[in-house]
C-alpha positions in Angstrom: -9.3 0.8 -18.4 -10.2 -0.8 -15.1 -7.6 -1.4 -12.4 -7.0 -5.1 -11.6 -6.0 -4.0 -8.0 -7.5 -1.0 -6.3 -6.9 0.1 -2.7 -8.1 3.4 -1.3 -7.5 5.0 2.1 -5.7 2.0 3.7 -4.7 2.6 7.3 -3.0 0.4 9.8 -1.7 1.2 13.3 0.0 -0.9 15.9 -1.0 0.8 19.1 0.2 4.4 18.8 2.5 3.6 15.8 1.0 4.4 12.3 2.4 1.8 9.9 0.2 3.0 7.0 -1.9 6.1 6.7 -4.3 7.0 3.8 -2.4 4.8 1.3 -4.0 4.4 -2.2 -2.8 2.1 -5.0 -4.2 1.4 -8.4 -2.6 -1.3 -10.5 -3.6 -1.5 -14.2 -3.4 -4.6 -16.4 0.1 -5.1 -17.7 1.8 -2.9 -15.1 4.5 -4.2 -12.8 4.8 -2.8 -9.2 7.8 -2.9 -7.0 7.3 -2.0 -3.4 10.5 -0.7 -1.7 11.3 1.1 1.5 13.2 1.1 4.7 12.8 -1.6 7.4 9.6 -1.2 9.4 8.1 1.1 6.7 4.9 -1.0 6.4 5.6 -2.9 3.1 4.6 -6.3 4.5 1.6 -4.7 6.3 0.4 -3.4 2.9 
């Protein structure tokens, strides 16, 4: 089955601060994803 969303090796920094580093995500048809984490953990950036 082919993923409907595929992200590989996502990185994002704000100056010296790493918000995301080497994040990968595969979302398959019919799956539901909940993204949770602490404040300033990079959820909105992703």
